[in-house]
Steps between C-alpha positions, in 0.01 A plus 500: 500500500502882495123508540520266798766715670299815427182348643689398817628855544151644463370245751773602745413868458132425551570305819709787637225753422241285674727449802568874538131584458406259778783621721417869471134438566588383853580845649143611435394236748735638763514828686697755303803657664411825333150579622357848531303477827232755420471572128270781399202395282601737220848345496384136459527497120839666503632271776385188318673605178815595686495177700468303176795687346701444817421127499589460131831682549595281798385183323733582211782562748452159663486325163823668389668405829385137464656452155815705564558303819440169321697573184788714625555518876463128572703353210771771505537546874334227705602207276857631487508516882534877510278513806601844635443663163168319465381622843620854428318509167181363657513765774551774241200373304289489817604856586412618150157335519428656840593845371305455176189376681512792744552751218212360296273496802571862581460594134176314432341455841473710818860584605391577857385145581803285408554253782875435481485194723237330287671628187828328589341179629267463202772550240752290692252211510427539127873525426579179689205318346576596141875461550451148637260418217743623234784301661291184509388566142856541371633197689212285378547621143874431515438155644257421220751625243774288657273193505403558137864547401594180682214313338595633155859398564391153608279469191786614279736254666237230459462577129876498458533169679215343303651626176834350599340170599306484175811578298679215679235256384556570130876433486460188714226371274691593185809321631308173527318539169820579310651186644207316346575666166864392522393140563268505196771656283747229598247235403432689176137456588220615272338638814754781521314734264154463663673529837655832398160623379348397832785672681440823308135501614613451859748785470230724356289430808792562734599826331161662442227339708691492829550877504155529654457445871249226425396293201197290430509148639423376149826649367696350787351159421593540132852579613510185716372287210762645265772428751379144553483442123854630468623263767312206353676559167823444685410203720249328274393161640749519787252693710124492542324827570139516612334840504159622605426871455123499548227622735573870456180693562613859429766705312742537791819708510831378639858614538682395179743208506399408853421134432772407252780444760308207652461336159859577410617345827298185429664455159845573637489255792238253383664392173854417396613147579176411681299205378126558446531873548157645572384857552142594591378859478154619606349847503150614590345829604160534663345766720817713487718213624771369271631151570822388333664162555819357357625146575808328368681183583854537625783274604592557866830317443599720208849651523416776255741791530308826518617795295501860618151557361344219704236626737479847345156436355327374814667749734410776255134409471465453877631852552264639238206321661584653837522847347191485281266261679627520856182402681321368194692188412596163642799307365573144607807311374551140611703190414348160560512156337744620235261780401578871513171683557419868461157629598426870458178678584457874422209732556492690171205726577 
């Protein structure tokens, strides 16, 4: 990170050097305000050296004015609406530059041929040009900083929200699974021990694997299979689950625990007192497109009383999808012919 920041600083310095070099080459294409109308031949070498020294001195003056104006006068006076002080300071700087330029010209060039009218007009034009450029530079730089700060804040808020949403999934899931454990304990079922072992593997995934922003699709599928196995140990023959996790043509990455709420919802609302409970789960991924489908039968006449956790899973995952795959996903949820259908398509490129 330090190397990247350092390289950016050097690039900024290089761009400024190039910009100043191009800018100060322009006056040589224009008529100088400080021209000696009839130089003597023997004075040509001296005049050229003096003119170069004069130009370098003034170039340094303009560069100093540019950065002082951008870094001090504008943020400390103009931004704080101290307009009279800002104008007074700018006039003082202009006066200083006019006096310095005249002094240097008389010191290095021919003091008898200083055209005061051209002297004032030339330096006033340069002052306004460089002052405007430094103002635009500072305002643009501040705007970019503000935009970056806003973007960083939005990213930080997004990370915080995603972390909160992901943390909400785990307790909700654990609440349902522990209910399953209670049911097995009451039955004194031999499935309790393998269920606890399966639960420990799920918790390991939730605690360690989901810390990353994305996990491999293969791990997410293993997590789904473990969850389904855990639920099947509870329901046994009371529910039929058909799964198809095939046609995956590449090692894709996906947001962890993004698919489980749909499966969890199917078990929660597609089982219970229903006869011939059936859940169908399909997942495929080809050409960077992931297709995930979950179908479960439901009873439209059911008077099931929803607890406070009902709907957390689906609302949670829909929010996460909008944050992470805003324009790269399509979610369709329908109810028809006593079937609850979820169809999710995500571009995982």
